[in-house]
C-alpha positions in Angstrom: 58.2 91.0 86.5 60.4 93.9 85.4 59.6 95.8 88.6 60.6 92.8 90.8 63.9 92.3 89.0 64.6 96.1 89.3 63.9 96.0 93.0 66.1 93.0 93.4 69.0 94.7 91.6 68.4 97.9 93.6 68.5 95.8 96.8 71.9 94.4 95.9 73.3 97.8 95.1 71.9 99.2 98.3 73.5 96.4 100.3 76.8 96.9 98.6 76.9 100.6 99.7 76.7 99.5 103.3 79.6 97.1 103.3 82.3 97.5 105.9 85.0 96.4 103.5 86.2 97.8 100.2 84.2 97.2 97.1 87.2 96.5 94.9 89.3 93.3 94.8 92.4 94.7 93.1 94.6 93.9 96.1 93.3 90.4 96.7 95.9 88.5 94.6 99.5 89.7 94.3 101.7 88.3 91.5 105.5 88.8 91.4 107.7 88.1 88.4 111.3 87.3 89.0 114.1 85.5 87.2 114.6 83.6 90.4 111.9 80.9 90.4 111.6 80.9 94.2 110.5 84.6 94.0 107.9 84.2 91.3 104.3 83.4 91.9 100.9 84.6 92.9 99.7 84.8 96.4 96.8 86.1 98.6 99.0 88.7 100.2 96.3 90.0 102.5 95.7 86.5 104.0 96.5 86.4 107.7 98.6 83.7 109.3 96.8 82.2 112.3 98.2 79.6 114.8 95.7 77.1 116.2 97.9 76.6 119.3 98.6 80.3 120.1 95.6 82.1 118.7 92.9 80.1 120.4 92.8 78.4 123.9 91.4 75.1 122.6 93.7 74.9 119.5 94.8 71.2 119.6 92.0 70.0 117.4 91.2 73.4 115.8 93.0 73.1 112.5 89.8 73.3 110.3 88.3 76.5 111.8 91.8 78.1 112.0 92.5 77.3 108.3 89.0 78.6 107.5 89.7 81.8 109.4 92.8 82.3 107.3 90.9 81.7 104.1 88.1 84.2 105.0 90.8 86.8 106.0 92.1 86.7 102.4 88.6 87.9 101.3 87.7 90.4 103.9 91.2 92.0 104.2 91.5 91.7 100.4 88.6 94.0 99.8 86.0 91.5 98.6 82.4 92.9 99.0 80.4 91.1 101.7 76.7 91.6 102.7 76.3 93.7 105.8 73.9 91.2 107.4 75.9 88.1 106.5 77.4 85.6 108.9 80.9 86.9 108.0 80.0 90.5 108.7 78.5 89.6 112.1 80.9 86.9 113.3 84.2 87.6 111.6 84.8 91.2 110.5 85.9 93.5 113.4 86.4 90.5 115.7 89.6 89.4 117.5 91.6 86.5 116.0 90.4 84.2 118.8 86.8 85.1 118.3 87.0 84.5 114.5 88.4 81.0 115.0 86.0 80.2 117.9 83.0 81.4 115.8 84.0 79.3 112.9 84.6 76.4 115.2 81.0 76.7 116.4 79.8 77.0 112.8 81.8 74.0 111.8 80.7 71.9 114.8 84.3 71.5 115.9 85.0 69.3 118.9 88.0 69.9 121.2 88.5 66.1 121.3 87.5 65.0 117.8 88.2 68.0 115.6 85.9 68.7 112.6 84.2 66.1 110.4 84.5 66.0 106.7 80.9 67.1 106.4 81.5 70.4 108.2 84.8 71.0 106.6 83.2 70.8 103.2 80.5 73.2 104.3 83.0 76.0 104.4 82.1 76.6 100.8 78.7 77.8 102.0 80.4 81.0 103.0 79.9 82.1 99.4 76.5 83.3 100.5 78.2 86.1 102.5 79.9 87.7 99.5 78.6 89.5 96.5 79.0 87.5 93.2 80.8 84.6 95.0 80.3 80.9 94.3 81.1 77.7 96.1 83.4 74.8 95.0 84.3 71.3 96.1 86.9 69.1 94.4 87.3 65.6 95.6 90.3 63.4 95.0 87.9 60.6 94.0 87.2 62.4 90.7 89.8 65.2 90.4 93.5 65.3 90.0 94.5 67.6 92.9 98.0 68.5 91.9 100.0 71.7 91.6 98.5 72.8 88.3 95.0 72.4 89.7 95.8 74.5 92.8 97.2 77.2 90.5 93.9 77.2 88.6 92.0 77.7 91.8 94.2 80.6 92.9 94.1 82.3 89.5 90.3 82.4 89.5 90.3 84.0 93.0 89.3 80.9 95.0 90.4 80.7 98.7 90.5 77.0 99.5 90.9 74.6 102.4 93.0 71.6 101.6 92.2 68.4 103.6 94.7 65.6 103.8 95.1 62.4 105.7 98.0 60.9 107.6 98.7 57.6 105.9 101.2 54.8 106.6 102.3 52.8 103.5 103.0 49.1 104.0 104.4 47.1 101.1 104.8 43.3 101.3 105.6 40.8 98.7 106.6 37.3 97.7 108.8 36.8 94.7 107.8 39.2 92.0 104.4 40.1 93.6 104.1 43.2 95.8 101.0 44.5 97.6 101.0 48.0 99.1 98.3 49.0 101.5 97.6 52.4 103.2 96.4 52.9 106.7 94.9 56.3 107.7 95.5 57.8 111.2 93.8 61.1 111.4 94.2 64.1 109.1 94.8 67.8 108.9 93.5 70.9 107.2 95.6 73.7 105.7 94.9 76.8 103.6 96.0 77.3 100.0 97.7 80.7 99.9 99.1 80.7 96.3 101.7 79.1 94.0 105.2 79.5 92.8 106.3 78.9 89.2 109.4 78.5 87.2 109.5 81.2 84.5 109.1 80.0 81.0 107.8 76.6 82.0 104.7 74.9 83.3 106.3 73.8 86.6 104.4 74.9 89.7 104.5 74.4 93.4 101.8 75.2 95.9 102.2 77.6 98.9 100.1 76.7 101.9 99.4 78.3 105.3 99.6 75.7 108.0 97.5 76.5 111.1 99.7 74.0 113.2 102.3 76.7 114.0 101.0 79.5 111.8 103.6 79.4 109.0 103.7 79.0 105.2 105.2 76.1 103.3 106.1 75.5 99.7 104.9 72.1 98.7 105.5 70.0 95.5 102.4 67.9 95.2 103.4 64.5 93.9 101.4 61.6 92.4 101.6 58.4 94.4 102.7 55.7 92.0 101.0 52.3 92.1 103.6 49.9 93.6 101.3 46.9 93.8 102.2 44.3 91.2 99.9 41.5 92.3 96.8 40.7 90.3 93.4 39.6 91.4 90.8 37.3 89.9 90.8 37.0 86.1 94.1 38.9 85.9 92.8 42.3 87.0 95.3 44.7 88.4 95.0 45.5 92.1 95.3 49.1 93.4 95.1 49.9 97.1 95.9 53.6 96.8 93.2 55.6 98.6 92.1 57.3 95.4 93.8 55.1 92.8 95.1 57.2 89.9 94.0 60.4 91.6 96.1 59.8 94.7 98.4 62.8 95.3 100.4 63.7 98.4 101.8 66.9 99.9 104.7 65.3 101.8 106.3 62.0 102.4 109.0 60.6 104.8 109.7 56.9 104.7 106.4 55.1 105.0 104.5 58.2 106.1 102.4 60.1 103.6 100.1 63.2 103.6 97.6 62.2 101.0 95.1 64.8 99.7 91.4 64.1 100.2 89.7 67.2 98.8 89.8 71.0 98.5 86.8 73.2 99.3 86.6 76.9 98.7 84.9 80.1 97.8 85.3 81.8 94.4 85.1 85.5 94.5 85.2 88.5 92.1 
């Protein structure tokens, strides 16, 4: 038993010596401290910005693999140790940007007409197998409050994450004092969490994302969607038609249009 454990440990050490990337993660997360709140925060400064429209020929429905490519770039360019015979080493490192996205699109079963299903977006976390001492994570809106503080906690522990949200239209109708608000989904989108901003001396955070639809970063203030329905059902029970009830948070709103968060999925690394 001792011999087997020793051989396993030796194998890991041997693999680590043949990595193409650096073996230290000191440059993965960069934090800046400034009296100006807009300049303070922590970000994956080695993450690359990719554009699903310009960086790959079939980019219209390629938000998920493009976002995944940006997330992986934060690890490989940030010096996180990966196994030399891993999928990432063979299909991502030392490849062109288009090849990286295309290879992830194939891995995630992305369709040029239908995009990527939730099942394959969530499987991005399985890339943890490519990196030494990495682990997977999936947080669903159905049981987790996916707000700015939560995104900060992911970034602080070194997790690169994809954030999936749906495009929803809010419709509120009522008679007298009763109001019912329903939410209709029409597709969705995937972005990459790059880091967070904070206000010095407070617990106020905003989330920085890399958007593959154009290849740019955005500062978002994640907001909880309040329950606007005042009608009651049988036996006086309160009705709530929000997609995730009390855990319904959105990245952006304009009139009746909402970008409601479904889940985040990522890889934790050391």
